C-alpha positions in Angstrom: -1.3 -27.9 13.9 -4.2 -28.5 15.9 -2.9 -26.0 18.6 -2.6 -23.4 15.7 -6.8 -23.9 14.4 -8.0 -23.3 17.7 -6.7 -19.6 17.9 -8.1 -18.6 14.7 -11.5 -17.1 14.3 -14.3 -19.7 13.1 -14.6 -17.7 10.2 -10.6 -18.3 9.5 -10.7 -22.0 10.3 -13.4 -22.5 7.8 -11.6 -20.3 4.5 -8.5 -22.2 5.6 -10.5 -25.7 5.3 -11.7 -24.8 1.2 -8.8 -23.2 0.6 -7.1 -26.6 1.5 -9.3 -28.5 -0.5 -9.3 -26.3 -3.8 -5.3 -26.0 -3.6 -4.9 -29.4 -3.4 -7.1 -30.1 -5.9 -5.5 -27.9 -7.9 -1.7 -29.5 -7.2 -2.5 -32.6 -8.1 -3.8 -31.1 -11.5 -0.1 -30.2 -11.8 -0.7 -26.7 -11.0 2.4 -25.3 -9.2 3.7 -22.2 -7.1 4.8 -18.8 -8.7 5.7 -15.8 -6.8 4.1 -12.6 -7.8 6.7 -9.7 -6.5 6.0 -6.5 -4.7 8.0 -3.7 -4.1 9.8 -3.6 -0.5 11.9 -1.3 1.2 14.6 -1.2 3.9 17.8 0.8 4.9 21.4 -0.3 5.0 21.5 -3.7 7.2 17.9 -4.7 6.3 15.2 -5.2 3.7 11.5 -5.9 3.9 10.8 -8.0 1.1 7.1 -8.5 0.0 5.2 -10.6 -2.5 2.5 -13.2 -2.7 2.9 -17.3 -3.9 0.4 -18.3 -6.0 -0.9 -22.0 -7.6 -1.1 -21.2 -11.4 -1.6 -23.9 -14.1 1.6 -24.9 -15.7 2.7 -22.8 -18.7 0.4 -20.2 -17.8 1.1 -16.2 -16.9 -0.7 -16.0 -13.4 -3.9 -13.8 -13.9 -2.7 -11.5 -11.1 0.5 -10.5 -13.1 -1.2 -9.5 -16.4 -3.7 -6.9 -17.3 -7.2 -8.6 -16.7 -10.8 -7.1 -15.4 -11.2 -6.5 -11.8 -12.8 -9.9 -10.3 -10.6 -12.1 -11.9 -8.0 -10.8 -9.7 -9.9 -12.2 -6.9 -10.2 -15.4 -8.5 -7.0 -16.4 -7.6 -5.8 -19.3 -5.2 -3.1 -18.9 -3.2 -0.3 -21.4 -1.8 -1.1 -21.0 1.7 1.6 -21.4 4.2 4.1 -22.1 1.2 8.0 -22.0 1.9 10.1 -19.5 0.1 13.5 -18.7 -0.2 14.8 -14.7 -0.8 18.2 -14.2 -2.3 19.9 -10.8 -1.6 23.5 -9.5 -0.8 25.0 -12.9 -1.3 23.4 -14.4 1.2 19.6 -17.1 1.7 17.2 -16.2 3.9 14.2 -19.6 4.2 10.7 -18.6 5.4 7.1 -19.4 4.8 4.1 -17.1 3.3 1.3 -16.8 5.7 -2.3 -18.7 5.3 -3.0 -16.0 2.4 0.3 -16.8 0.6 1.6 -13.2 1.5 5.4 -12.7 1.7 6.3 -10.1 4.1 9.6 -11.0 5.6 12.7 -8.5 7.1 15.7 -10.0 6.2 19.3 -8.9 7.0 21.2 -7.3 3.8 23.5 -4.4 3.7 22.3 -2.9 0.2 23.4 1.1 -0.7 20.5 3.4 -1.1 18.8 3.9 -3.9 16.9 0.9 -5.9 17.6 -2.8 -5.7 16.5 -5.9 -5.9 16.1 -9.1 -4.2 15.5 -12.6 -5.7 12.4 -14.4 -4.4 12.1 -18.4 -5.3 9.4 -20.7 -4.1 9.2 -24.5 -4.5 8.3 -26.0 -8.0 8.5 -22.3 -9.3 11.0 -20.1 -11.0 12.9 -17.5 -9.3 11.7 -13.9 -9.8 13.1 -10.3 -8.9 11.2 -8.2 -6.2 12.4 -4.3 -6.6 13.2 -2.5 -3.1 13.9 1.0 -2.0 16.6 1.3 0.1 16.3 4.5 2.2 19.4 6.7 3.0 20.0 7.4 6.9 20.4 10.8 5.9 16.9 11.4 4.4 14.6 13.3 6.6 11.3 13.6 4.5 8.9 11.0 3.0 5.6 11.2 2.0 2.7 8.4 2.9 -0.2 8.7 0.7 -3.8 7.2 0.6 -4.8 5.5 -2.8 -8.4 5.4 -2.7 -9.7 9.2 -3.9 -6.4 10.5 -3.0 -4.4 9.6 -6.2 -7.4 7.1 -7.8 -10.5 8.2 -8.2 -13.0 5.4 -6.9 -15.7 6.6 -4.8 -15.2 4.2 -1.8 -17.2 3.2 0.6 -20.3 3.3 -1.2 -21.1 -0.3 -2.3 -22.2 -0.7 -5.4 -19.4 1.6 -6.9 -16.7 0.4 -5.0 -17.9 -2.9 -6.3 -18.3 -2.0 -10.0 -14.8 -0.3 -9.7 -12.8 -3.4 -7.8 -14.7 -6.3 -9.8 -16.0 -5.1 -13.1 -13.8 -1.9 -14.3 -11.1 -2.3 -16.1 -7.7 -0.6 -15.0 -7.6 1.5 -17.7 -10.8 2.9 -17.3 -9.6 4.2 -13.6 -9.4 8.4 -13.4 -6.3 10.1 -11.8 -7.2 12.6 -9.2 -5.9 15.8 -11.2 -2.5 17.1 -9.8 -1.6 14.7 -7.5 1.3 13.0 -9.2 2.9 16.1 -10.2 2.5 17.4 -6.6 4.1 14.4 -5.6 7.1 14.8 -8.5 7.5 18.1 -7.0 8.2 17.4 -3.7 10.5 14.3 -4.7 12.3 16.6 -6.8 12.6 19.7 -3.9 13.8 16.6 -1.4 16.3 14.5 -3.2 15.9 10.6 -1.7 12.5 11.0 -0.8 10.6 7.7 -0.1 7.1 7.6 -1.0 4.4 5.0 0.3 1.3 4.1 -0.9 -1.4 3.2 2.3 -4.6 1.4 1.5 -7.0 -0.6 3.1 -6.9 -2.5 -0.7 -6.4 -5.9 -0.9 -3.1 -7.5 -1.9 -5.3 -9.1 -4.8 -4.8 -5.2 -6.9 -1.1 -4.6 -6.1 0.1 -5.4 -9.3 -2.9 -3.9 -11.2 -2.3 -0.5 -8.5 1.3 -0.5 -9.6 0.8 -0.3 -13.2 -1.7 2.6 -13.0 1.0 4.5 -10.7 3.2 4.0 -13.3 1.3 5.2 -16.0 -0.1 8.1 -14.3 3.3 8.9 -13.8 3.5 8.9 -9.9 6.7 8.4 -8.1 7.4 4.4 -7.6 7.1 3.5 -4.4 5.9 0.7 -2.0 2.8 -0.6 -1.8 1.2 -1.1 2.1 -2.0 -3.4 1.5 -4.2 -5.7 3.7 -6.0 -9.0 3.8 -9.9 -8.6 2.6 -10.3 -12.4 4.0 -11.1 -13.3 7.4 -8.7 -12.8 9.9 -6.8 -14.5 13.0 -9.0 -12.8 15.5 -12.2 -11.4 13.5 -14.4 -11.7 10.4 -13.5 -8.6 8.8 -9.7 -6.9 9.1 -10.0 -3.1 10.5 -8.8 -0.1 8.1 -8.2 2.2 10.7 -6.4 -0.4 12.6 -4.3 -1.5 9.4 -3.2 1.9 8.3 -2.5 3.0 12.0 -0.1 -0.2 12.5 1.4 0.5 9.0 2.4 4.0 10.6 3.4 3.1 13.6 5.6 0.5 11.7 7.2 3.3 9.5 8.2 5.9 12.7 10.5 2.3 14.3 11.8 1.7 11.1 12.9 4.8 9.8 13.4 6.9 12.6 15.0 9.8 11.1 12.4 10.4 8.7 9.1 13.1 9.1 6.2 12.4 7.0 4.0 14.4 5.0 0.8 12.4 5.2 -1.7 12.9 2.3 -5.1 11.5 2.4 -8.9 12.6 1.7 -11.8 13.5 3.5 -14.0 10.9 1.7 -13.5 8.3 4.5 -11.4 8.5 7.6 -8.0 9.5 6.7 -8.4 13.1 8.9 -9.1 10.7 12.3 -6.6 8.5 11.7 -3.7 10.8 10.7 -4.7 13.2 13.8 -4.0 10.1 15.9 -1.1 9.5 14.5 -0.1 12.5 14.7 -1.2 13.0 18.5 0.8 10.1 19.0 3.9 11.2 17.3 3.9 14.8 16.9 7.5 14.7 16.0 7.2 12.6 13.3 4.8 14.7 11.0 6.2 17.4 9.0 2.6 18.4 7.9 -1.0 16.7 6.8 -2.3 17.5 3.4 -6.3 16.8 2.6 -7.9 16.3 -0.3 -11.2 18.0 -0.5 -13.8 15.8 -2.5 -16.1 18.1 -4.6 -20.0 17.8 -3.2 -20.5 15.6 -5.8 -17.5 13.0 -5.1 -18.5 13.4 -1.4 -22.3 12.0 -2.2 -21.2 9.5 -4.0 -18.4 8.4 -1.7 -21.4 7.8 0.8 -21.3 11.0 2.7 -23.0 14.7 2.4 -21.1 17.9 1.1 -19.8 20.3 4.0 -21.1 23.9 4.2 -18.5 26.9 3.6 -17.0 25.5 0.1 -13.9 23.5 -1.0 -11.5 26.3 -1.2 -7.7 25.5 0.2 -6.8 25.9 3.4 -4.4 26.1 5.7 -4.3 25.6 9.4 -2.1 24.8 12.7 -3.8 21.5 14.5 -1.7 20.6 17.6 1.4 22.0 16.2 1.2 20.6 12.8 0.4 22.3 9.4 -3.1 20.7 8.1 -3.6 21.9 4.5 -6.5 21.4 2.6 -7.4 21.8 -1.2 -9.5 20.1 -3.6 -6.5 18.9 -5.7 -2.8 18.5 -6.3 -2.5 22.1 -7.4 -4.2 23.5 -4.4 -2.3 21.5 -2.0 0.9 22.7 -3.9 0.3 26.3 -3.2 -0.2 25.9 0.1 2.5 23.5 0.8 4.9 26.6 -0.9 2.8 29.4 0.5 3.9 27.8 4.0 7.7 27.3 3.0 7.2 23.6 3.3 8.8 22.5 0.1 11.9 22.4 0.0 14.9 20.9 1.5 15.5 23.3 4.6 11.8 24.4 4.7 9.5 23.4 7.5 9.3 19.4 6.3 12.8 18.9 7.1 
């Protein structure tokens, strides 16, 4: 145990020490572990199972599972390094959550393409079912979408507004970006079997709320690829850029036959991240679609409006199609105009 603590950043060691005291105190009062399932994914032969193990009061549904005001999603206690069991396809797989209670493990399983479920259980808690999307090996097109200001209006990264949206605002007060749900649904219908991944630098604490938001606003169901906001093993804060690039690289390795439509916005660093990824994997990028923020949204997000307006634009960069428009309807028109909306078109 001492050898492990030596490699951790000092902030992480402090966090672990405080967490150990709090979790130990709650467990002495009868609190026990419960699993919060997240949507996983896989392909024939394997499945990536994701979730989080929390400590809860007996007889109470954990706040992370229910509709709660923003800050309460962060007033939770995870079960550090807790053991868990995954049951899938008639087999049991034992593993441990990470120091933040996050379950993220790949297990062998031969599930049919489409939607399926796996069972996750933690010591002292009831088993739960976690949905998983199994991608057909014949699928050649997928969507990776940012969340903040791409599908949901959040006005990040301005600190005060970001804090209000994350910690205070009720999830039902969140606004969806016009036309983006329709855009994704049209693309999925035009390309059967298309997997959709939602990639964000948001914390795992908000995963249940994000899942409900996406469902309520009729976005296609798909796995969330989030991160941990707490101190990391080697630094105080996690790198959002590194998280997104690592997630994209992992998808390239895990789903080698898929070319990706990368969707983001110009309020943060999505264009730079996608450009870096496209330069590294040019044959794995079908197109890049960037949602233009309005001048007001750009200012709220902490930037300055760009001259020249925000009209839909299509261009070529390093051999990839780059499309920019202020909403989903504009992006769809550009995709259709470039013949990138149907199987057999430029996307696949």
